[in-house]
PADO-482102 format. One record per atom (N, C-alpha, C): residue number from 1; atom name; x, y, z. Coordinates in steps of 0.05 Angstrom, whole numbers, always signed. Each point is the difference from the previous one (the first is absolute). Example, Ala and Ser with C-alpha at 12.3 -4.5 7.8 and 13.67 -1.06 7.14 Angstrom:
PADO-482102
<site><i>1</i><at>N</at><east>+264</east><north>-114</north><up>+156</up></site>
<site><i>1</i><at>CA</at><east>-18</east><north>+24</north><up>+0</up></site>
<site><i>1</i><at>C</at><east>+18</east><north>+24</north><up>+0</up></site>
<site><i>2</i><at>N</at><east>-7</east><north>+21</north><up>-14</up></site>
<site><i>2</i><at>CA</at><east>+16</east><north>+24</north><up>+1</up></site>
<site><i>2</i><at>C</at><east>-15</east><north>+22</north><up>+14</up></site>
end
This chain:
PADO-482102
<site><i>1</i><at>N</at><east>+16</east><north>-24</north><up>+0</up></site>
<site><i>1</i><at>CA</at><east>-16</east><north>+24</north><up>+0</up></site>
<site><i>1</i><at>C</at><east>+17</east><north>+25</north><up>+0</up></site>
<site><i>2</i><at>N</at><east>+21</east><north>+0</north><up>+17</up></site>
<site><i>2</i><at>CA</at><east>+17</east><north>+24</north><up>+2</up></site>
<site><i>2</i><at>C</at><east>+15</east><north>+4</north><up>-26</up></site>
<site><i>3</i><at>N</at><east>+8</east><north>-22</north><up>-13</up></site>
<site><i>3</i><at>CA</at><east>+14</east><north>+2</north><up>-25</up></site>
<site><i>3</i><at>C</at><east>-18</east><north>+13</north><up>-22</up></site>
<site><i>4</i><at>N</at><east>-25</east><north>-10</north><up>+0</up></site>
<site><i>4</i><at>CA</at><east>-19</east><north>+12</north><up>-20</up></site>
<site><i>4</i><at>C</at><east>-5</east><north>+29</north><up>+5</up></site>
<site><i>5</i><at>N</at><east>-3</east><north>+8</north><up>+25</up></site>
<site><i>5</i><at>CA</at><east>-5</east><north>+28</north><up>+7</up></site>
<site><i>5</i><at>C</at><east>+24</east><north>+17</north><up>-8</up></site>
<site><i>6</i><at>N</at><east>+24</east><north>-11</north><up>+7</up></site>
<site><i>6</i><at>CA</at><east>+25</east><north>+15</north><up>-7</up></site>
<site><i>6</i><at>C</at><east>+2</east><north>+3</north><up>-30</up></site>
<site><i>7</i><at>N</at><east>-6</east><north>-21</north><up>-15</up></site>
<site><i>7</i><at>CA</at><east>+1</east><north>+0</north><up>-30</up></site>
<site><i>7</i><at>C</at><east>-19</east><north>+21</north><up>-11</up></site>
<site><i>8</i><at>N</at><east>-24</east><north>+0</north><up>+10</up></site>
<site><i>8</i><at>CA</at><east>-20</east><north>+20</north><up>-9</up></site>
<site><i>8</i><at>C</at><east>+9</east><north>+28</north><up>+6</up></site>
<site><i>9</i><at>N</at><east>+10</east><north>+5</north><up>+23</up></site>
<site><i>9</i><at>CA</at><east>+10</east><north>+27</north><up>+7</up></site>
<site><i>9</i><at>C</at><east>+22</east><north>+9</north><up>-17</up></site>
<site><i>10</i><at>N</at><east>+19</east><north>-18</north><up>-6</up></site>
<site><i>10</i><at>CA</at><east>+23</east><north>+7</north><up>-17</up></site>
<site><i>10</i><at>C</at><east>-8</east><north>+4</north><up>-29</up></site>
<site><i>11</i><at>N</at><east>-19</east><north>-15</north><up>-9</up></site>
<site><i>11</i><at>CA</at><east>-10</east><north>+3</north><up>-28</up></site>
<site><i>11</i><at>C</at><east>-12</east><north>+28</north><up>-4</up></site>
<site><i>12</i><at>N</at><east>-15</east><north>+9</north><up>+20</up></site>
<site><i>12</i><at>CA</at><east>-13</east><north>+27</north><up>-2</up></site>
<site><i>12</i><at>C</at><east>+21</east><north>+22</north><up>+0</up></site>
<site><i>13</i><at>N</at><east>+23</east><north>-5</north><up>+12</up></site>
<site><i>13</i><at>CA</at><east>+21</east><north>+21</north><up>+1</up></site>
<site><i>13</i><at>C</at><east>+16</east><north>+1</north><up>-26</up></site>
<site><i>14</i><at>N</at><east>+0</east><north>-21</north><up>-16</up></site>
<site><i>14</i><at>CA</at><east>+16</east><north>-1</north><up>-24</up></site>
<site><i>14</i><at>C</at><east>-15</east><north>+11</north><up>-24</up></site>
<site><i>15</i><at>N</at><east>+14</east><north>+16</north><up>-16</up></site>
<site><i>15</i><at>CA</at><east>-12</east><north>+11</north><up>-25</up></site>
<site><i>15</i><at>C</at><east>+13</east><north>-12</north><up>-24</up></site>
<site><i>16</i><at>N</at><east>+25</east><north>-9</north><up>+2</up></site>
<site><i>16</i><at>CA</at><east>+16</east><north>-11</north><up>-22</up></site>
<site><i>16</i><at>C</at><east>-9</east><north>-30</north><up>-4</up></site>
<site><i>17</i><at>N</at><east>-8</east><north>-7</north><up>-25</up></site>
<site><i>17</i><at>CA</at><east>-8</east><north>-28</north><up>-5</up></site>
<site><i>17</i><at>C</at><east>+23</east><north>-20</north><up>+5</up></site>
<site><i>18</i><at>N</at><east>+24</east><north>+8</north><up>-6</up></site>
<site><i>18</i><at>CA</at><east>+23</east><north>-19</north><up>+5</up></site>
<site><i>18</i><at>C</at><east>+2</east><north>-5</north><up>+30</up></site>
<site><i>19</i><at>N</at><east>-3</east><north>+20</north><up>+16</up></site>
<site><i>19</i><at>CA</at><east>+1</east><north>-4</north><up>+29</up></site>
<site><i>19</i><at>C</at><east>-22</east><north>-18</north><up>+10</up></site>
<site><i>20</i><at>N</at><east>-24</east><north>+3</north><up>-13</up></site>
<site><i>20</i><at>CA</at><east>-22</east><north>-17</north><up>+8</up></site>
<site><i>20</i><at>C</at><east>+6</east><north>-29</north><up>-7</up></site>
<site><i>21</i><at>N</at><east>+11</east><north>-5</north><up>-23</up></site>
<site><i>21</i><at>CA</at><east>+7</east><north>-27</north><up>-8</up></site>
<site><i>21</i><at>C</at><east>+21</east><north>-12</north><up>+19</up></site>
<site><i>22</i><at>N</at><east>+20</east><north>+16</north><up>+6</up></site>
<site><i>22</i><at>CA</at><east>+21</east><north>-9</north><up>+18</up></site>
<site><i>22</i><at>C</at><east>-11</east><north>-7</north><up>+28</up></site>
<site><i>23</i><at>N</at><east>-19</east><north>+17</north><up>+9</up></site>
<site><i>23</i><at>CA</at><east>-12</east><north>-5</north><up>+26</up></site>
<site><i>23</i><at>C</at><east>-17</east><north>-26</north><up>-1</up></site>
<site><i>24</i><at>N</at><east>-14</east><north>-4</north><up>-22</up></site>
<site><i>24</i><at>CA</at><east>-16</east><north>-24</north><up>-2</up></site>
<site><i>24</i><at>C</at><east>+18</east><north>-25</north><up>-1</up></site>
<site><i>25</i><at>N</at><east>+22</east><north>+2</north><up>-13</up></site>
<site><i>25</i><at>CA</at><east>+19</east><north>-22</north><up>-1</up></site>
<site><i>25</i><at>C</at><east>+11</east><north>-6</north><up>+28</up></site>
<site><i>26</i><at>N</at><east>+7</east><north>+21</north><up>+15</up></site>
<site><i>26</i><at>CA</at><east>+10</east><north>-3</north><up>+27</up></site>
<site><i>26</i><at>C</at><east>-20</east><north>-14</north><up>+18</up></site>
<site><i>27</i><at>N</at><east>-25</east><north>+9</north><up>-2</up></site>
<site><i>27</i><at>CA</at><east>-21</east><north>-12</north><up>+17</up></site>
<site><i>27</i><at>C</at><east>-6</east><north>-29</north><up>-9</up></site>
<site><i>28</i><at>N</at><east>+2</east><north>-5</north><up>-26</up></site>
<site><i>28</i><at>CA</at><east>-4</east><north>-28</north><up>-9</up></site>
<site><i>28</i><at>C</at><east>+22</east><north>-18</north><up>+11</up></site>
<site><i>29</i><at>N</at><east>+25</east><north>+10</north><up>+0</up></site>
<site><i>29</i><at>CA</at><east>+22</east><north>-16</north><up>+11</up></site>
<site><i>29</i><at>C</at><east>-4</east><north>-4</north><up>+30</up></site>
<site><i>30</i><at>N</at><east>-8</east><north>+21</north><up>+14</up></site>
<site><i>30</i><at>CA</at><east>-5</east><north>-3</north><up>+29</up></site>
<site><i>30</i><at>C</at><east>-22</east><north>-20</north><up>+6</up></site>
<site><i>31</i><at>N</at><east>-21</east><north>+2</north><up>-16</up></site>
<site><i>31</i><at>CA</at><east>-23</east><north>-18</north><up>+3</up></site>
<site><i>31</i><at>C</at><east>+9</east><north>-29</north><up>-5</up></site>
<site><i>32</i><at>N</at><east>+15</east><north>-5</north><up>-21</up></site>
<site><i>32</i><at>CA</at><east>+9</east><north>-27</north><up>-6</up></site>
<site><i>32</i><at>C</at><east>+19</east><north>-10</north><up>+21</up></site>
<site><i>33</i><at>N</at><east>+18</east><north>+17</north><up>+10</up></site>
<site><i>33</i><at>CA</at><east>+18</east><north>-8</north><up>+21</up></site>
<site><i>33</i><at>C</at><east>-15</east><north>-8</north><up>+25</up></site>
<site><i>34</i><at>N</at><east>-20</east><north>+16</north><up>+8</up></site>
<site><i>34</i><at>CA</at><east>-16</east><north>-6</north><up>+23</up></site>
<site><i>34</i><at>C</at><east>-15</east><north>-27</north><up>-4</up></site>
<site><i>35</i><at>N</at><east>-12</east><north>-3</north><up>-24</up></site>
<site><i>35</i><at>CA</at><east>-14</east><north>-26</north><up>-5</up></site>
<site><i>35</i><at>C</at><east>+19</east><north>-23</north><up>+2</up></site>
<site><i>36</i><at>N</at><east>+24</east><north>+2</north><up>-11</up></site>
<site><i>36</i><at>CA</at><east>+19</east><north>-22</north><up>+2</up></site>
<site><i>36</i><at>C</at><east>+8</east><north>-6</north><up>+28</up></site>
<site><i>37</i><at>N</at><east>+5</east><north>+21</north><up>+16</up></site>
<site><i>37</i><at>CA</at><east>+7</east><north>-4</north><up>+28</up></site>
<site><i>37</i><at>C</at><east>-22</east><north>-14</north><up>+15</up></site>
<site><i>38</i><at>N</at><east>-25</east><north>+9</north><up>-5</up></site>
<site><i>38</i><at>CA</at><east>-22</east><north>-13</north><up>+14</up></site>
<site><i>38</i><at>C</at><east>-5</east><north>-28</north><up>-9</up></site>
<site><i>39</i><at>N</at><east>+5</east><north>-6</north><up>-25</up></site>
<site><i>39</i><at>CA</at><east>-2</east><north>-27</north><up>-11</up></site>
<site><i>39</i><at>C</at><east>+20</east><north>-18</north><up>+13</up></site>
<site><i>40</i><at>N</at><east>+25</east><north>+10</north><up>+2</up></site>
<site><i>40</i><at>CA</at><east>+21</east><north>-16</north><up>+13</up></site>
<site><i>40</i><at>C</at><east>-7</east><north>-6</north><up>+29</up></site>
<site><i>41</i><at>N</at><east>-10</east><north>+20</north><up>+14</up></site>
<site><i>41</i><at>CA</at><east>-8</east><north>-4</north><up>+28</up></site>
<site><i>41</i><at>C</at><east>-22</east><north>-20</north><up>+2</up></site>
<site><i>42</i><at>N</at><east>-20</east><north>+1</north><up>-17</up></site>
<site><i>42</i><at>CA</at><east>-22</east><north>-19</north><up>+0</up></site>
<site><i>42</i><at>C</at><east>+11</east><north>-28</north><up>-6</up></site>
<site><i>43</i><at>N</at><east>+17</east><north>-3</north><up>-20</up></site>
<site><i>43</i><at>CA</at><east>+10</east><north>-26</north><up>-7</up></site>
<site><i>43</i><at>C</at><east>+17</east><north>-12</north><up>+22</up></site>
<site><i>44</i><at>N</at><east>+15</east><north>+16</north><up>+14</up></site>
<site><i>44</i><at>CA</at><east>+16</east><north>-9</north><up>+23</up></site>
<site><i>44</i><at>C</at><east>-19</east><north>-11</north><up>+22</up></site>
<site><i>45</i><at>N</at><east>-22</east><north>+14</north><up>+5</up></site>
<site><i>45</i><at>CA</at><east>-19</east><north>-9</north><up>+20</up></site>
<site><i>45</i><at>C</at><east>-13</east><north>-26</north><up>-8</up></site>
<site><i>46</i><at>N</at><east>-7</east><north>-2</north><up>-26</up></site>
<site><i>46</i><at>CA</at><east>-12</east><north>-25</north><up>-10</up></site>
<site><i>46</i><at>C</at><east>+20</east><north>-23</north><up>+2</up></site>
<site><i>47</i><at>N</at><east>+25</east><north>+5</north><up>-7</up></site>
<site><i>47</i><at>CA</at><east>+20</east><north>-21</north><up>+2</up></site>
<site><i>47</i><at>C</at><east>+4</east><north>-9</north><up>+29</up></site>
<site><i>48</i><at>N</at><east>+2</east><north>+19</north><up>+18</up></site>
<site><i>48</i><at>CA</at><east>+4</east><north>-6</north><up>+28</up></site>
<site><i>48</i><at>C</at><east>-24</east><north>-16</north><up>+11</up></site>
<site><i>49</i><at>N</at><east>-24</east><north>+8</north><up>-8</up></site>
<site><i>49</i><at>CA</at><east>-24</east><north>-15</north><up>+9</up></site>
<site><i>49</i><at>C</at><east>-1</east><north>-28</north><up>-12</up></site>
<site><i>50</i><at>N</at><east>+8</east><north>-3</north><up>-25</up></site>
<site><i>50</i><at>CA</at><east>+0</east><north>-26</north><up>-12</up></site>
<site><i>50</i><at>C</at><east>+21</east><north>-18</north><up>+14</up></site>
<site><i>51</i><at>N</at><east>+24</east><north>+11</north><up>+5</up></site>
<site><i>51</i><at>CA</at><east>+20</east><north>-16</north><up>+14</up></site>
<site><i>51</i><at>C</at><east>-9</east><north>-9</north><up>+28</up></site>
<site><i>52</i><at>N</at><east>-13</east><north>+19</north><up>+14</up></site>
<site><i>52</i><at>CA</at><east>-9</east><north>-7</north><up>+27</up></site>
<site><i>52</i><at>C</at><east>-23</east><north>-20</north><up>+0</up></site>
<site><i>53</i><at>N</at><east>-16</east><north>+0</north><up>-21</up></site>
<site><i>53</i><at>CA</at><east>-22</east><north>-19</north><up>-3</up></site>
<site><i>53</i><at>C</at><east>+10</east><north>-27</north><up>-10</up></site>
<site><i>54</i><at>N</at><east>+20</east><north>+1</north><up>-18</up></site>
<site><i>54</i><at>CA</at><east>+10</east><north>-24</north><up>-12</up></site>
<site><i>54</i><at>C</at><east>+15</east><north>-19</north><up>+19</up></site>
<site><i>55</i><at>N</at><east>+16</east><north>+11</north><up>+18</up></site>
<site><i>55</i><at>CA</at><east>+15</east><north>-16</north><up>+18</up></site>
<site><i>55</i><at>C</at><east>-17</east><north>-19</north><up>+17</up></site>
<site><i>56</i><at>N</at><east>-21</east><north>+9</north><up>+13</up></site>
<site><i>56</i><at>CA</at><east>-16</east><north>-19</north><up>+16</up></site>
<site><i>56</i><at>C</at><east>-14</east><north>-21</north><up>-18</up></site>
<site><i>57</i><at>N</at><east>-8</east><north>+9</north><up>-24</up></site>
<site><i>57</i><at>CA</at><east>-13</east><north>-19</north><up>-18</up></site>
<site><i>57</i><at>C</at><east>+19</east><north>-22</north><up>-9</up></site>
<site><i>58</i><at>N</at><east>+25</east><north>+8</north><up>-6</up></site>
<site><i>58</i><at>CA</at><east>+20</east><north>-20</north><up>-8</up></site>
<site><i>58</i><at>C</at><east>+6</east><north>-19</north><up>+23</up></site>
<site><i>59</i><at>N</at><east>+1</east><north>+11</north><up>+24</up></site>
<site><i>59</i><at>CA</at><east>+5</east><north>-17</north><up>+24</up></site>
<site><i>59</i><at>C</at><east>-23</east><north>-20</north><up>+4</up></site>
<site><i>60</i><at>N</at><east>-24</east><north>+9</north><up>-4</up></site>
<site><i>60</i><at>CA</at><east>-23</east><north>-17</north><up>+3</up></site>
<site><i>60</i><at>C</at><east>+0</east><north>-22</north><up>-21</up></site>
<site><i>61</i><at>N</at><east>+7</east><north>+7</north><up>-25</up></site>
<site><i>61</i><at>CA</at><east>+1</east><north>-20</north><up>-21</up></site>
<site><i>61</i><at>C</at><east>+22</east><north>-21</north><up>+6</up></site>
<site><i>62</i><at>N</at><east>+23</east><north>+10</north><up>+9</up></site>
<site><i>62</i><at>CA</at><east>+22</east><north>-18</north><up>+8</up></site>
<site><i>62</i><at>C</at><east>-8</east><north>-19</north><up>+22</up></site>
<site><i>63</i><at>N</at><east>-14</east><north>+10</north><up>+20</up></site>
<site><i>63</i><at>CA</at><east>-9</east><north>-17</north><up>+22</up></site>
<site><i>63</i><at>C</at><east>-19</east><north>-22</north><up>-10</up></site>
<site><i>64</i><at>N</at><east>-18</east><north>+8</north><up>-18</up></site>
<site><i>64</i><at>CA</at><east>-19</east><north>-19</north><up>-11</up></site>
<site><i>64</i><at>C</at><east>+14</east><north>-22</north><up>-17</up></site>
<site><i>65</i><at>N</at><east>+20</east><north>+9</north><up>-15</up></site>
<site><i>65</i><at>CA</at><east>+15</east><north>-20</north><up>-16</up></site>
<site><i>65</i><at>C</at><east>+15</east><north>-19</north><up>+18</up></site>
<site><i>66</i><at>N</at><east>+12</east><north>+10</north><up>+21</up></site>
<site><i>66</i><at>CA</at><east>+14</east><north>-17</north><up>+19</up></site>
<site><i>66</i><at>C</at><east>-20</east><north>-20</north><up>+14</up></site>
<site><i>67</i><at>N</at><east>-23</east><north>+10</north><up>+6</up></site>
<site><i>67</i><at>CA</at><east>-20</east><north>-17</north><up>+13</up></site>
<site><i>67</i><at>C</at><east>-9</east><north>-22</north><up>-19</up></site>
<site><i>68</i><at>N</at><east>-4</east><north>+7</north><up>-26</up></site>
<site><i>68</i><at>CA</at><east>-7</east><north>-20</north><up>-20</up></site>
<site><i>68</i><at>C</at><east>+22</east><north>-21</north><up>-3</up></site>
<site><i>69</i><at>N</at><east>+25</east><north>+9</north><up>+0</up></site>
<site><i>69</i><at>CA</at><east>+22</east><north>-19</north><up>-3</up></site>
<site><i>69</i><at>C</at><east>+1</east><north>-18</north><up>+25</up></site>
<site><i>70</i><at>N</at><east>-6</east><north>+11</north><up>+23</up></site>
<site><i>70</i><at>CA</at><east>+0</east><north>-16</north><up>+25</up></site>
<site><i>70</i><at>C</at><east>-22</east><north>-21</north><up>-1</up></site>
<site><i>71</i><at>N</at><east>-23</east><north>+8</north><up>-11</up></site>
<site><i>71</i><at>CA</at><east>-23</east><north>-19</north><up>-2</up></site>
<site><i>71</i><at>C</at><east>+8</east><north>-23</north><up>-20</up></site>
<site><i>72</i><at>N</at><east>+13</east><north>+7</north><up>-22</up></site>
<site><i>72</i><at>CA</at><east>+8</east><north>-20</north><up>-20</up></site>
<site><i>72</i><at>C</at><east>+20</east><north>-19</north><up>+12</up></site>
<site><i>73</i><at>N</at><east>+19</east><north>+10</north><up>+15</up></site>
<site><i>73</i><at>CA</at><east>+21</east><north>-17</north><up>+12</up></site>
<site><i>73</i><at>C</at><east>-13</east><north>-19</north><up>+21</up></site>
<site><i>74</i><at>N</at><east>-19</east><north>+10</north><up>+15</up></site>
<site><i>74</i><at>CA</at><east>-13</east><north>-16</north><up>+20</up></site>
<site><i>74</i><at>C</at><east>-17</east><north>-22</north><up>-13</up></site>
<site><i>75</i><at>N</at><east>-12</east><north>+6</north><up>-23</up></site>
<site><i>75</i><at>CA</at><east>-18</east><north>-19</north><up>-13</up></site>
<site><i>75</i><at>C</at><east>+16</east><north>-22</north><up>-14</up></site>
<site><i>76</i><at>N</at><east>+25</east><north>+6</north><up>-7</up></site>
<site><i>76</i><at>CA</at><east>+16</east><north>-20</north><up>-14</up></site>
<site><i>76</i><at>C</at><east>+11</east><north>-19</north><up>+19</up></site>
end
């Protein structure tokens, strides 16, 4: 919101079309940089959540496999 407000205020101050284009390019770069940073933050959170969820599931699967092997050994 602040970026949009600042962009609008600066656009009204500029009379030169070249300056307007340069300003738009700067804001587009800032916007893309912010989006990329936020995407990286989100992906890190997703990865951390997946890792934390995966470990107990893998342990549970391993325990079940060991139990099945134990049942097979006892049946033989």
